[in-house]
C-alpha positions as CSV (number, residue, x, y, z in Angstrom):
1,M,-39.5,11.3,-24.4
2,A,-35.9,12.2,-25.2
3,E,-33.4,13.6,-22.7
4,T,-29.8,14.6,-22.8
5,N,-27.4,16.6,-20.6
6,I,-25.6,19.6,-22.2
7,D,-22.7,21.2,-20.3
8,D,-20.8,23.1,-22.9
9,S,-23.2,25.3,-24.8
10,S,-24.2,28.9,-24.8
11,G,-27.6,30.2,-24.0
12,E,-28.0,31.4,-27.5
13,L,-27.5,27.9,-28.9
14,L,-29.8,26.4,-26.4
15,G,-32.5,28.9,-27.3
16,Y,-32.1,28.1,-31.0
17,L,-32.3,24.4,-30.3
18,M,-35.5,24.8,-28.3
19,D,-37.1,26.8,-31.1
20,K,-36.2,24.1,-33.6
21,L,-37.4,21.3,-31.4
22,M,-40.8,22.9,-30.7
23,D,-41.7,22.4,-34.4
24,Y,-41.8,18.6,-33.7
25,A,-42.4,18.3,-30.0
26,R,-45.3,18.6,-27.6
27,D,-43.0,20.4,-25.1
28,V,-39.4,21.2,-24.6
29,Y,-37.7,22.3,-21.4
30,Y,-34.4,22.7,-19.7
31,T,-33.6,21.8,-16.1
32,P,-30.4,23.2,-14.5
33,I,-28.2,20.4,-13.2
34,Y,-24.6,19.8,-12.1
35,M,-22.5,17.1,-13.8
36,K,-19.3,15.5,-12.9
37,K,-16.6,17.7,-11.5
38,N,-19.5,20.1,-10.4
39,R,-19.8,21.5,-13.9
40,P,-23.1,23.5,-14.3
41,A,-25.2,22.1,-17.2
42,Y,-28.7,21.7,-18.4
43,K,-30.8,18.6,-18.9
44,L,-32.8,18.9,-22.1
45,S,-36.2,17.2,-22.0
46,V,-38.3,16.8,-25.1
47,L,-41.8,15.4,-24.9
48,C,-42.7,14.1,-28.4
49,D,-44.8,11.6,-30.3
50,R,-43.0,8.4,-31.3
51,E,-43.2,9.2,-35.0
52,N,-41.2,12.4,-34.4
53,L,-38.4,10.9,-32.3
54,E,-35.9,10.4,-35.1
55,T,-36.4,14.0,-36.3
56,I,-36.0,15.1,-32.7
57,E,-32.7,13.2,-32.3
58,D,-31.4,14.6,-35.6
59,I,-32.1,18.2,-34.4
60,I,-30.4,17.6,-31.1
61,F,-27.3,16.0,-32.6
62,E,-27.0,18.6,-35.4
63,N,-27.7,21.7,-33.2
64,S,-26.0,20.8,-29.9
65,T,-22.9,19.2,-28.4
66,S,-24.9,16.2,-27.2
67,I,-23.3,12.8,-27.9
68,G,-26.1,10.7,-26.4
69,I,-29.8,10.8,-25.9
70,R,-31.9,8.8,-23.4
71,K,-35.3,7.7,-24.7
72,F,-38.3,6.4,-22.8
73,E,-42.0,6.2,-23.1
74,V,-44.2,8.2,-20.8
75,S,-48.0,8.3,-20.4
76,R,-50.3,11.0,-19.0
77,D,-53.9,11.4,-18.0
78,I,-55.6,14.3,-19.8
79,L,-58.5,16.2,-18.3
80,E,-61.5,17.1,-20.5
81,R,-61.4,20.7,-21.6
82,D,-63.2,23.3,-23.4
83,F,-62.7,27.0,-24.4
84,V,-64.9,30.0,-23.8
85,N,-64.4,33.4,-25.5
86,I,-65.7,36.7,-24.1
87,D,-65.7,39.8,-26.1
88,Y,-64.2,42.8,-24.3
89,K,-63.6,46.1,-26.0
90,D,-62.0,45.2,-29.3
91,I,-60.5,41.9,-28.2
92,S,-61.6,38.4,-27.6
93,L,-60.6,36.9,-24.2
94,T,-60.1,33.2,-24.2
95,Y,-60.5,31.0,-21.1
96,K,-59.8,27.3,-20.8
97,M,-62.4,25.3,-18.8
98,V,-61.0,22.1,-17.4
99,F,-63.3,19.4,-15.9
100,H,-62.3,16.9,-13.2
101,K,-64.9,14.7,-11.7
102,D,-67.6,17.0,-10.5
103,K,-65.5,20.2,-10.6
104,T,-64.8,22.8,-13.2
105,Y,-61.7,25.0,-13.2
106,V,-61.4,28.1,-15.4
107,Y,-58.0,29.5,-16.5
108,P,-57.5,32.6,-18.6
109,E,-55.1,32.1,-21.5
110,Y,-51.8,33.9,-21.3
111,Q,-52.3,35.6,-24.7
112,S,-55.6,37.1,-23.4
113,A,-53.7,38.5,-20.5
114,L,-51.2,40.1,-22.8
115,D,-53.9,41.5,-25.0
116,L,-55.8,42.9,-22.1
117,A,-52.7,44.4,-20.5
118,K,-51.9,46.2,-23.8
119,T,-55.5,47.3,-24.4
120,D,-56.1,48.7,-20.9
121,N,-52.4,49.8,-20.4
122,I,-52.1,47.8,-17.2
123,S,-49.5,45.3,-15.8
124,I,-49.8,41.6,-16.6
125,K,-50.6,40.9,-12.9
126,E,-53.5,43.3,-13.1
127,A,-54.6,41.8,-16.3
128,F,-54.9,38.3,-14.8
129,K,-56.9,39.7,-11.9
130,K,-59.2,41.6,-14.3
131,L,-59.6,38.5,-16.5
132,D,-61.0,36.7,-13.4
133,K,-63.3,39.6,-12.7
134,I,-64.5,39.7,-16.3
135,Y,-65.2,36.0,-16.4
136,G,-67.1,36.2,-13.1
137,E,-69.3,39.0,-14.3
138,E,-70.0,37.2,-17.6
139,Y,-70.8,34.0,-15.7
140,E,-73.2,35.9,-13.4
141,K,-75.0,37.4,-16.5
142,K,-75.6,33.9,-17.9
143,S,-76.9,32.6,-14.5
144,E,-79.6,35.2,-14.3
């Protein structure tokens, strides 16, 4: 993981930096912080594989005003997962199934919510509700 604080950059530059980093990182995010003299700033955090760290550093130094990067190793536990697709109208809806001990959790993918919202001309909130309903109906069919 690589982190740096940036207090003298525009939103446009930060957005560009994030786009560049995402080509080599597992995740990139900003956290609003306050630095010395109460200056508003952002902490840039980049989760990446060790083999991409030098490239990540180069991108940060070349595309930001950062003059130092903190690096440290992190670990994570990953739950087993699988994907289920359900055909609806002219689109394929994708759900992520996540398994933890004896429980299964089902989450619709964001892109499926966007596709459903556009197809049915509904809000994204309504699309997520409808995705839950569609999955439930499909699950009941398979149980019969």
